[in-house]
C-alpha positions, -999 to +999 in steps of 0.1 A: +061-072-161+093-080-141+110-114-148+125-138-123+153-123-103+190-132-111+222-126-094+243-097-105+271-120-116+247-139-140+235-108-153+267-091-161+278-126-177+245-130-200+250-093-211+286-094-216+284-126-236+253-110-256+271-077-262+304-097-274+286-117-301+270-084-313+304-067-314+320-097-331+294-097-356+296-061-360+333-062-363+332-088-388+309-073-413+328-038-408+361-054-412+346-071-443+333-040-458+365-024-450+387-051-467+366-055-498+369-018-504+405-019-504+406-048-528+382-027-548+404+004-547+435-013-556+415-032-587+407+007-596+444+014-595+456-015-613+432-012-643+441+025-647+478+016-648+473-013-671+453+010-694+480+039-693+505+013-699+486-002-728+481+033-746+518+043-739+530+011-757+506+017-786+515+052-788+553+040-787+549+018-814+525+040-836+552+069-837+574+046-851+547+039-878+531+002-879+515-014-906+480-031-904+496-065-898+518-050-866+485-038-854+465-070-857+495-087-843+497-064-812+458-071-808+463-106-805+492-106-782+471-084-760+444-104-760+462-133-753+482-119-725+450-110-706+433-145-709+464-157-688+454-140-657+424-123-639+430-092-662+417-090-696+424-061-719+402-051-751+407-024-776+381-007-794+382+018-824+362+047-827+344+061-860+372+083-869+398+055-871+373+034-892+368+065-916+406+066-920+420+033-921+386+012-926+368-013-902+381-042-885+365-070-867+357-062-834+326-068-807+299-045-810+299-014-787+274-009-759+262+022-744+290+025-720+317+025-745+296+050-765+294+071-738+332+071-733+338+080-770+316+106-770+329+122-739+362+112-737+361+105-699+375+078-680+347+052-666+348+024-641+322+002-636+320-022-604+299-050-609+300-072-579+330-092-583+341-079-614+355-047-620+354-030-659+377-001-667+370+023-698+402+041-709+398+067-736+425+070-765+422+110-770+444+120-803+475+140-794+494+166-818+514+139-830+487+115-837+472+140-862+501+134-887+485+098-896+448+108-882+443+135-906+406+134-903+410+137-863+418+169-844+436+170-808+413+156-780+390+135-802+383+102-790+401+075-815+391+043-794+389+030-759+408+005-739+386-017-719+402-034-687+381-062-670+391-078-637+377-107-620+379-101-582+362-134-569+393-150-562+406-120-543+375-114-525+372-149-514+404-155-501+401-120-482+369-132-464+386-164-455+417-149-442+396-119-421+372-150-407+400-171-395+419-144-380+392-127-361+381-164-350+416-165-336+412-131-318+377-137-306+384-154-273+403-123-259+375-103-253+354-130-241+382-137-217+386-100-205+349-094-202+348-127-179+378-112-160+360-079-153+327-098-144+346-115-118+365-084-104+334-064-104+311-093-089+337-102-060+339-066-050+300-062-050+296-096-032+320-084-007+300-054-003+269-068+000+279-097+022+294-068+046+262-049+043+241-083+050+262-091+083+253-055+095+222-059+091+219-098+107+234-083+139+203-062+144+182-079+169+170-052+191+169-013+185+200-007+205+219-028+178+210-002+153+235+023+169+263-002+160+253-005+124+289+002+103+315-002+133+348-012+118+334-008+083+361+001+056+355+021+026+343-001-001+358+000-038+328+016-054+314+049-046+282+036-053+282+010-025+294+035-001+264+055-008+241+028-003+257+018+031+255+051+040+219+055+034+214+024+052+230+037+084+208+069+080+179+046+078+187+030+106+193+063+128+161+073+116+142+040+126+160+042+163+140+075+165+107+062+156+107+026+158+094+005+189+113-027+200+095-058+195+095-064+232+084-032+241+054-034+216+043-068+225+044-057+260+022-028+256-002-049+234-004-075+266-006-046+284-035-028+268-054-059+270-054-057+309-067-021+305-101-036+308-125-022+330-144-047+353-166-046+385-136-059+402-113-032+391-138-007+401-139-020+434-102-023+440-085+000+416-051+000+439-048-035+437-054-032+398-024-005+395-003-032+418-008-059+390+002-033+363+033-020+378+047-058+381+036-063+346+053-030+332+085-041+354+091-073+333+100-048+303+106-014+320+123-007+353+097+012+372+104+018+407+077+040+415+042+052+403+021+082+418-013+096+405-029+128+419-066+131+421-089+164+424-109+158+456-124+197+457-107+229+447-082+231+474-074+194+483-058+167+462-053+129+469-017+117+463-014+079+458+019+066+456+028+030+443+060+011+454+072-017+436+092-027+467+093-011+502+114+021+504+135+032+529+125+061+550+151+085+537+140+075+501+103+078+511+106+112+523+127+123+494+103+110+469+072+127+485+093+161+487+106+156+450+069+151+436+052+177+455+079+201+446+074+191+411+037+195+409+039+230+428+068+240+405+053+229+373+014+238+376-004+270+392-032+241+399-009+227+426+008+258+438-015+268+470-033+231+474-031+205+499-022+170+495-032+139+512-004+113+506-011+078+505+017+052+500+009+015+485+035-013+486+032-034+454+055-062+470+051-052+505+069-084+520+097-081+497+132-083+512+144-056+488+145-021+498+145+007+472+174+034+479+175+062+458+195+096+461+180+132+452+197+132+417+181+099+406+146+110+418+150+145+400+163+134+369+144+099+364+108+111+371+087+111+342+051+127+349+020+139+328-001+164+342-035+181+328-045+216+337-083+203+339-091+174+358-101+146+334-130+121+339-128+109+376-109+139+390-076+126+379-054+155+369-022+138+369-001+105+368+040+097+369+068+071+375+100+070+387+123+048+363+157+048+349+149+048+312+145+087+306+176+085+284+162+059+260+139+079+235+121+046+222+114+033+260+103+071+271+078+073+241+065+037+252+064+049+289+046+081+276+020+061+259+016+037+289+012+070+312-017+087+286-038+055+289-031+051+325-044+086+328-072+078+312-081+042+325-073+052+361-094+083+358-123+065+343-121+038+368-125+065+396-153+082+376-172+048+369-170+042+407-182+076+413-209+074+387-221+043+395-223+049+431-243+083+422-262+063+398-272+037+419-283+059+447-301+086+425-318+057+402-334+046+435-336+081+452-358+113+447-329+139+437-348+167+458-353+152+488-329+121+488-360+098+496-368+067+478-384+075+444-414+062+433-398+031+414-379+020+443-412+024+462-430-002+439-399-027+443-394-025+481-434-026+487-436-060+464-408-073+485-424-065+519-457-081+506-440-114+493-420-114+529-457-110+544-470-139+525-443-160+534-441-153+572-480-142+575-475-107+593-496-076+580-478-048+561-496-013+568-493+016+540-498+052+544-503+077+520-498+113+525-506+143+506-496+180+519-526+203+522-526+234+502-491+229+489-499+246+454-507+281+473-472+279+488-457+272+455-477+299+437-473+325+464-438+323+475-421+303+442-410+268+438-376+273+456-398+279+488-420+243+479-385+226+472-369+239+503-403+228+524-405+195+507-366+189+517-373+201+554-402+181+557-385+147+544-362+151+572-392+155+597-408+128+583-378+105+585-375+112+622-410+097+630-404+064+615-382+034+624-352+019+610-372-009+591-399+015+577-398+028+543-404+064+532-409+074+495-416+105+477-443+093+453-444+124+434-451+162+436-463+167+472-471+130+480-451+109+502-458+068+509-449+050+539-445+012+545-446-001+579-431-037+576-449-063+604-472-034+616-511-038+624-538-011+624-528+002+659-488+010+647-503+026+614-524+048+635-497+056+661-475+069+634-500+087+616-511+104+643-472+112+651-466+128+619-497+150+621-482+164+655-451+169+639-462+189+611-487+208+633-457+221+651-432+224+621-429+261+607-401+271+582-391+307+576-386+317+541-377+354+530-390+367+562-424+349+562-434+318+581-448+289+564-461+258+576-485+230+562-506+198+572-512+170+554-541+145+550-536+107+553-549+075+542-543+041+557-546+006+545-532-029+556-524-059+539-540-086+535-569-070+551-580-044+527-562-058+494-544-087+480-519-071+458-498-040+458-521-022+432-550-026+449-536-017+481-522+019+467-557+023+452-576+017+486-553+039+505-553+066+478-592+066+481-588+070+520-567+099+514-589+117+493-617+108+517-595+128+544-591+157+519-629+160+517-636+156+551-613+188+561-577+179+555-553+180+583-563+144+594-561+104+593-587+082+572-585+052+590-605+024+573-636+012+593-659-016+583-685+006+566-657+026+547-642-005+537-672-013+517-675+024+505-641+024+492-641-008+474-675+007+459-657+036+449-632+015+433-655-005+416-673+026+402-640+038+390-638+005+371-671+004+358-664+041+347-629+029+331-650-002+311-678+023+302-653+050+288-640+019+263-671+006+254-687+041+248-655+057+235-659+087+258-620+088+260-608+119+250-573+130+238-556+163+252-524+177+235-496+193+257-471+217+235-437+206+232-417+237+220-386+234+200-355+251+214-337+255+179-343+268+146-353+238+120-367+217+144-404+206+142-432+215+169-445+186+187-472+180+212-478+146+236-512+129+231-527+125+269-556+107+278-589+119+297-622+103+305-650+129+303-674+126+331-710+130+339-707+165+350-688+171+316-655+173+340-622+155+329-608+128+349-567+127+349-551+096+335-535+093+370-570+084+385-578+054+358-546+042+340-538+018+372-574+006+372-574-001+334-540-019+336-555-043+366-583-048+341-561-056+311-576-032+290-552-004+291-541-011+253-580-007+245-574+031+258-544+034+236-563+026+206-590+050+216-571+077+222-548+073+191-578+072+166-592+103+178-560+120+179-554+110+144-588+124+135-580+157+149-543+160+131-563+151+099-589+177+105-565+206+117-534+198+092-512+196+121-476+186+103-454+184+137-444+155+157-470+136+178-458+122+212-478+092+223-476+072+257-470+034+251-483+015+279-462-020+286-496-041+279-494-030+242-459-050+241-477-080+249-508-078+227-497-096+195-524-074+170-515-040+184-486-030+156-514-043+131-542-021+144-517+008+146-509+001+112-544+003+100-553+036+119-523+051+102-533+039+067-568+049+076-559+086+089-531+089+062-505+093+088-470+098+082-452+071+106-424+094+109-441+120+124-453+094+155-431+089+185-440+061+208-429+069+246-420+042+265-413+047+305-382+027+321-399+023+355-435+010+338-420-014+311-419-051+306-395-074+324-385-092+288-360-071+275-359-097+246-397-093+241-392-056+245-364-054+220-385-072+193-417-054+195-394-019+194-376-033+161-413-039+145-421-007+153-390+012+136-392-012+108-428+003+104-409+038+103-423+052+137-397+071+160-393+060+197-386+079+232-378+069+263-396+090+291-385+098+323-350+091+312-323+087+340-352+077+370-338+041+369-308+019+359-325+005+326-324+039+310-290+036+299-298+001+289-322+011+268-301+037+251-276+016+244-296-013+229-325+001+215-328+025+187-340+055+204-346+090+188-358+110+218-348+110+254-372+128+280-353+139+306-369+129+342-388+160+352-373+161+387-341+170+374-354+196+351-373+214+378-347+215+404-316+222+379-320+260+387-316+255+424-291+219+426-260+217+413-264+181+409-293+182+391-278+204+368-248+182+363-270+152+360-292+172+329-258+183+313-242+149+312-277+134+298-279+162+274-239+157+260-242+120+260-277+123+238-258+145+214-228+120+213-254+091+204-272+116+179-304+115+200-330+143+207-337+156+238-371+170+257-368+186+290-401+180+312-416+199+341-402+233+326-426+253+345-407+288+348-392+311+327-359+306+347-357+269+341-367+275+304-334+297+296-313+269+313-328+242+293-319+265+262-287+272+275-276+236+282-283+227+243-318+209+250-337+203+218-376+203+230-389+220+263-422+209+276-444+216+311-469+238+323-449+272+314-448+262+278-484+249+276-510+227+300-530+200+281-560+211+261-584+191+240-580+214+214-554+204+190-553+235+171-550+259+201-523+237+208-503+241+177-503+278+179-482+274+210-453+255+193-454+272+163 
C-alpha cells in the first residue's frame, strides 16, 4: 500500500542521510578490520624477529661454550627484559637437552609446545588481544659437538614470544574513530549540495511544465504548449515534456471543448419532440439555429425532404436576411453539391423554401462563391430516413477546426434524425388520426367512430330536443359478387358505392361503413319524412348504378332499415338494434326496399327484441351456449397451433345464432360475463377431452373487467379442468373496452400475474391500440382485418401491416393476421413476417375442437 506522498527534495535528503549513515558505519567497520589486521601482521613480524634474534644470541654464546650458570643468567635476563614491555619471551628445553645436560626448572609444556617440538615447525596463535609465537630451536651441525645425542634438524627447544596487543588495538580504534568523525561531515555536505542542485533543476523543469499546463484553458491552447521552451539539463525531463506535448496533440484531435460540450448537452435537451414542435417544425429549427450560433457561427442551414420519386423539398434557413446575390449563389451551390454528390438528386426537381430566422435584423449576409463552396458541410443519405428526410447541411466558417467539425457533424446527425422524426410524426399522426377513425377501404367513418358520433348526436338531441334518424343499409347478394368475381371486385364495388352514397347526403349527415357490406347513416335534426326521402334517394341511385369489371357489368341493390330517436329507442344500442331488425325485415320482404317503422311494426320489432332478450336469458339459464373453434395457423416452425373460441346459441330448429346477433343484447342486460363463463367452461371441457395442447384465444368482454369475482371464477375453472394458464390468451378489443385505463391495467396485471397471456384484437382500429401496447404487458396483437384483407390491393394497407409487424417484433410481441380469406393474402402474410394467420381461408369456426386441431397441425 503506498505511503503518504512527499517531495523529491525531501525524498533525496532522507535517502542521502540514510545511506551516508550506513556508509559511515560500513567504512568504520572495514577500516577497523583493516587496521587491526595490519597491527596483527606487524605483531607477527615483530615476534618472528624477536625469536630469531634470541636464537642467534643463544647460538653465538653457545658457540663460545657456556656454563650452566651462564645459561641460567641468560634466561633470567631474557625473562626480566621481556617483562618491561608488552613482549614476553620464554625458553623451553626439549627432551634431548634434558637427557644430555639434565633437567632444569621450567613451566610445564602444553600441547602447542609439544606439537612444535615434535614437528619442528613455527606456530603462531592469535588469541584476541594476545599473540603467541612459538619458534623451534632446530639443531645444526655445529650444535652436535655439545649435543652428542642429537642429530641435525632435531628440535632441541622452543622460544615462546607472547605479545599483549590491547593497548595498540585500543589506540588504533580511537584514532580511527576520531579521524573518521572529522571527515564525516564532508560526504553529507557533498550529498546535500548534490541534492540541492538536482532539486533545483527538477523544480525548474516541473515549474515550466506546470506553467505550460496552467496556460491551457481551451483546446486551442494545446497547440501553444512548449512554445519558447529550452532544453532541460536532464534527458528524462526532456522526454517527459515531449510526451506531454504528444499527449496535447492527441487531445487536440480527440477532445471536445468544454463550452462546446456544454452547448451540445444543452442543445440535445432541446431535441424533445412535443406537439408544438410537430405543429411548427420550421420555428423549431429557427430557435435551434439561434442557440447553435451562441457557440458556432452558422449562417445557413438547409434540409432536403423527399416528396416523391422525382420531387424534393429544399428548405433553406438563414440566420440573417441574405443579399439577393448571396441567396442565388447559395441556391446554386446547394443544388450543384446535391446533384454532383448523389445520383438520387441528379435528375430530380426541387421546390425551394427560404426561411429567415431573424427576419427583422439589419445584418445582411454577404458571402462569395469561395466561402459557400468551402464552408458548407452536409450530411446526405442514399435512402430517405423517417419522415422522408434525405439530407441536412449548414454553411459555417469552422470547417478548418477538426473538433468543431466533429461537434457540427454530431449536431447534423442528430438534426437529421430529429427533423426527420418531426416530419414522420407529423405525417404518421395525421395518417393515424385519419385511419383510426376511417375505414381503410372506403375512407368512410369506421364502426368505432360511428358509435362516438352517434352518442354525440343523441346527446345534442337530448339537450336541444330534436329527433335523430338512423338508416342501416345492407347490400343485397353482395356475397355472390365476391364469390363470382373475386374480392378485388367486391372491394372496388364498395369503394365506388361509398362515393355514390356520399353524394346522396348533406354536409352534416354521417356516413359510416359498419362492417362488411353494411353501411349506417345518421341524420341529425331529421324527422321520419326526411329519413324516408334519403332512403328512397339512395335506392334510386343504386338502381341506376352499374360498374364495369373485367368486361362484366356489376350492379347491386340494398335493404334499408330506418329508426328515429327518441321515438323508437332511448339510447344508441337499442336504436341500432331496432334499425337492424327493420333492415332484416326489409330483406325478408324481398330486398331492395326500405322498411319504415309503422305503429304495428314498432310493437313487432320490440317484441322480436324482447324475444331475443328472452332467448339470451334462456341460453344463460339452460346453458345452451356452445363454443365454436376457429383455427389460427402458425406461419413459422416451432410456433404452437392455436384456435379462437367463439360463442353461438343453439336455436329450437338446431341452427346456431352468431354472436353478433346476441352479444349486444347480453351487454345491455349486463350478463355478457355470464356468457364468458359458460363458453370457457365448455371449451375447457373439450380441451380436456381431445388432449389439445395448443393456444386457446378467448374473447374478453368489457363487463368482465368490472366483475370483482371474474378472475377467481376463471382460476377455479382452470384448476377444475387442469388447464395451463400459459396456453390461454385473453383478447381485449380496443374499441369495445372500458374507459378507465387504471381499472383496465389493474385487471390485466392480475391476469398476467396468474400466468395468462394477453392479446389486443382489431389492433390499429383506434388510437388506444398503441397506448395499450405501451402500457400493458401484451403478448399478441391481432391486426385489424380490414388492413389484412386489402393489403394485396392497397399499398397503404400493406404499409400499415408492415409497420405494425415490425413494431411488434421490436417489442417482442407475436402478431396474428385476421381476415385471411385467399391464398394470395396468406402468401403476403407469410412474406411480411406475421406469426399467425386466421380467416376463412384457414378455416371457419366449427363446434368440433378435434377437427379444428387438424387445421392447425
